[in-house]
N, C-alpha and C positions, 0 to 999 in steps of 0.2 A: 530564950530563943527569939521571942518577938522583939525584945530590945536590941538584939544583935542585928536582926533584919532591918529595924528602923535606923540604926546607926549606919548600916551599909547603904540604905536608901539616901540618907543625908549626904554621904560621901559621893554617891553616884550622881546626885542632883548637883552638888558643887562641881564635880568634875565635868559634867556636861555644860554647866554654865561657863566654865573656863574654856571649853571647846568653842562655844558660841563667841566668847570674848576674843579668842585668837583669830577666828574667822573674820570677825568685824575689823580687827587691826589689818589683816592681810588684804581684805577687800578695799578698805578705805585707802590704804597706801597705793594700791593699783589705780583706782578711779580718780583720786585727787591729783595724781601725777600724769594724767593724760597729756597736758600740754608739754611736759618734759619728755614724755615718750615720743610724741610727735617730732620734737626737735632732734632727739637722739637718732631716730630711725628715718628722718626725712619723710614722715607720713603726712600726706596732704589732707586737707579738710574733706575733700571728696572721697578719699579712700578710708577715712576714719570710720564712717558708719559700717563699711564692709567688714572691717576687722572687729568692730564692736558687736556686729550681728553674728559673726562666726562663733563667738564665745557662748552665747545662750543656746545656739543650735547644738554644739558639741556637749554642752552641759545637760541638755535634754537627753542626749544619747547616754551620758553618764548616769543620769537619774534612772533611766529605764534599766540600764545594766545593773545598777545597785539593787534593784528589786530581785533580780535573779541571784546576785551574790548573797543577799540576805537569806534567800531560800536555802543556799548551800552552806552558809556559815551563820552569821548573825549581824545585826546592825552594829554591835559593838566591835566585832572583828573588822568590818569594812571601815568604820570610822577611825580605828587605830592606825590603819595603813594610809588612808587617803589624806588625812589632815596634814601630817608631816610632808607628804608629797606635794600638796598644794603650796605649802610654804616654800618648798624647793623651787617650784615653777616661778614664784615671785622673784627669786634671785636670778633665774634664767632670763626673765624679762629685762633685768638691769644689765646683763652681761653683753648682749649683742649690739650690732650696729647695722645689720642688713634686714630687709623686710622679711625674708624667708625665715630668719632667726626669730623675729618677733611673732610671725605666724605660727611657728612651731611651739614657742613658749606659751602663747595665748591659747593655742589648741589644746595643749596638755593641761593648762589651767582650767579650761572649760570642761573637759572630760572629767577631771578629778573633782572640780567643785560641784558638779552635778551629783556625784556619788556622795560627796561630803554633806551637802545640804539635805539630801534625802535621808541619809543615815542619822544625822543629828536630829532631824525632826521626828523620825521614827522612834528614837530613844526618848525624845521629849514627850510625845503622845503616850508612849507606854508608861512613863513615870507619872504622867498626869492621871491616867486611869488608876494607877496603883495608889496614888494619893487620894483620889476621889474628889478633887477640887481643882480649880483653875491655877495652873502654875506655868503655862506656856509663855505668857507674857514676860515672866521673869527671865526665861532663857533668851528671848529676843531682846530684852533690856540689856543683857550681857553683850549681845551682838552690837547694840547701839553704843554701849560703853567702849567696846573695842573700836568702833568707828570713830569715836571722839579721840581716842588715843592715836589711832592711825592717821587721822587728819592732822592732829597736832604735830606728830612726828614729820609728816610730809611738809607742813608749814615751816618747821624748823629747818628741814633739808633745803627747802626753796630759799629761805632767808640767808642761809650760810652757803648756798650753792654747793651742796655736798656731791651731787651727781647720783644718777640712778644706781650705778654699780655699788657705791658705798652704802647708799640708803637701803636698797632692797637686799643686798648681800648681808649687811649688818643685821637687818630686821630678821631675815631668815635664820641667821645664826643664833638668835635668841628664841624665836618662835618654835623652831623644830624641837629643841629639848623640852620646852614647856608642853608641847603637844604630846610628846612621848610620855611625859610624866602624868598628864591628865588621863591618858589612855589606860593607865593601870587601875583606874577607879571607876570606869564606865559600868553602867548597870548590865548585869547578865542574869542568868537563871536564878542565882541565889537571891537577887534583889527583886526580880520581877516574877518569880515563880513560873507558871505555865505560859507567861507572855512570850518567852523566847520560842517555845515550840509552836504556839499559835501564830507567831509572826511568820515562821517558816511555812506553815500550812497556808496562811493567808496570801503569801506571795505566790503560791502555786495555784490559788483559786481565782476565778474570774468574778469580778464584782460589776454590777451594772453602772453604766456611765450616767444615765438620766438623772438620778438624784444628786449627782455631784456637779452637774453642768452649771447651775447658778453659782456655786462656790468656785468652780473653775473660772468663770467669767470674772467674778470679784477678784480672784487671785491675779488674773492677767492684768486687769485694770490697775490694781494696786501696784504691781511691778512695772507697769508702764510709767506710772507716776514716779516710782522709786528710780527707775532707769533714767528718767529725765533729769533728776537731781544728780544721781551718781555720775552720769556721763557728761552732762552739759552745764551744771551749775557753775563750775569753775570757769569754763570757757565763756559762759554768758557774762560773767563779771569781768573777765579779762578782755574779751573781744567786743562785747556789747556795752559795758559800762566803764571800760578803760581802767580797771582796777589793777594794782600790782599783784603779782602771782601769789605772794605770801598772804596778802589780805584776801584774795579771791578764794583761797582754801577755807576761809572762815564760813563760806556759804554751806559747804558740806559739814563743817564742824557744828554750826548752829543747827542744821537739820538733825544731826545725830544726837546733839544734846537734848533737843526737844523729843526725839524718839526715846531716849533713855528716860527722861522725866515721865513721859506718858506711859511707857511700858512698866516703869517701877510702880506707878499707881494704878495701872490698868487692870490688873487682876482683881484688886479691891473694887474697882468700878464695875467690872463684870459681875462680881458676886453681889454687889448692892443693887445695881439697876438692870442687869441682864445684858446679854451680848447684843441684842437688836438695837437698843438706843445708843449703846457705845459705838457700834459700827456706823450707824447712820449719822450720828453727830461727828464722828471722825471724818466721814466722807465730805460733809459740808465744810468743816474747818480746813481740810486739805484743799478743796476748791478755792476757798478764800486765800490760802497761802499762794497758790498759783497766780491768782489775780493780783495780789500785792507785788509779787516778784515781776510779773509782766509789765506792771505800770511803774516800776521803780525808777525814780529820777537819778539815783546815785547808788554806789555799791552798798552802803549801809542799809538802804531800803530793800535791795535785793536779798541781802543776808537775812533781814527780818522776814521777808516773804517765805524763804526756804525754811526758816525756823518754824513759822506757823504751819507750813506744810507738813513738817515732821511731826508736830504735835497731833495733826489730824490723821495722818496715815498710820501712826504707830500701832494701833490696836487691830487694824483690819487683817493684816497678814497672819499673825498667830491665831486669830479667831477663825480664819478659814480652816487652818489645820485642826483646831479644836472641834469645829462643827463637823468636819469630815470624819473625825474619830468617833463622834457621837452617832453619826449616820450608820457606821459599820463598826460597832464596838468589838466584834470578833475578828474583823479584818482591817483594823485601824492602820497597820503598817502598809498594806496594799493601797488603802485610800490615801494615805499621806504621800506615797510615791506617785500616785496618779495626779493629785493636786499639785505636787511639786513641779510637775512638767509645765504647769501654767505660769510658774515663776519665770521660766525661760521663754515662754510665749510672750509674756509681758516685756521682757528685755529685748526679745527679737523684734517686737513691734515698736517699742518705745524709742530705742536708739535711732533706727532709720526714720521714724516718723518725725521726731524733733529735728534731726539733722536735715532731712529733706525740706521741711517747712522753713527752717532757718536759712538754708541755701537759697530758697526761692524768694524769701521775704526778709525776715529778721528773727532773732531769738525771742523778741517780745511776742510776736504772733505765734511762734512755735510753742510757747508755754501754754497758750490757750487751748491747744488740742488735747493734752492730757487733763487739763482742767475740766473740759466738757465730759471726758470719759469718766473721770472720778465721780461726777454727779450721777452717773449711771448706776453707782453702787446703792444709792438711796432706795430704789424700788426692790433691790435684792436683799435688803436687810432682814426680811421675814425668814429667810432661809438659814439665818444664824440662830434661830430660837432653839433652845434645848428641847429634845424629845426623848426623854429617858425610856429605855426599853428594858424588858426583862433580862436581856442578855447583858446589859450594862450594870445591873444592880449588884451582882456578885463582886465585881471589881470594887465598887464603892464600899460594900460591906467588909471587904478584906483589907481596906486601906489602913495604913498604920496610924497611930494616934498622934503623930507629930503635928505640932501646931505652928512651928516657926515659918 
């Protein structure tokens, strides 16, 4: 029986990694094609931050709604539905030509991606508790790998001038069946035991905000940095450093390659040195990456700066979720849902912040704003320290013996 449960856990872990991978592809396709989206819809630079800010606002609504949906069903059930739907909205972005159509597609994307991010991370934290060791970085590494694939596909699309309808529609046609297939192996009660019931109860309970606030702030800052790269790295290279569009997409590709490398090795780093030094070192390296990009004399230097930034920021976001799960081991799903809101706070602040400073001065100066904010994570590092509680020990004791 124990061997059967262990095998199911392996399958559930692999399926969730595929889910993160597919989301990375979807997100990278969208953000690296912002210049093409602007051209297709006639979206001006002044209106772009408005559309970009609307997505995280609606995603926050979706994340809150997912907490209630998990209470009535499960994180697995929510994820099975919303991931294919998110892929469908990507195709919708490529089909229109009027601003109202873009607003409708991006609005649907925002609502659904909020529920998607929350449910994915809920399942990830639940599996990490079941394993009794750090595995969250592995899931986020899969997201980074997806980002590499998505950015590469977008670069090919730009090189051959495929158009958004072909690019996004074709991608959705492949991603939706893969999402449905992965959904058949997500973790449920058989794999997580009482975690499913506890997740529903946790979503109905109120947990205090105060212990989570330092982690919420770190999450927001990390996503301000991430939003700066996602939404403006390609535009910085094309508009500021006069790079061709296909070359400019290497900025996000390099960022995601570094994220993948860091997250692949990150779990071992956390196990060896602890979360605090890993998070603090990551914040310092991320700030250095912003500085290199801001001072870049040519596109290659900008790409190098964003690559260094990815190596620094890679461990911070998954460690926020892991730390929140440790603070409330019996209410980890509720804690993850709360923390996930600040993902969208970061995007909501990051996109308008960089866009406004760039409009007022230049993209070089705009990159210094998130650089200074990232340095603010350094004094927050102590809040990532493990603090095992009696409530957490049974989960560790019941962890399977798998070592892969």
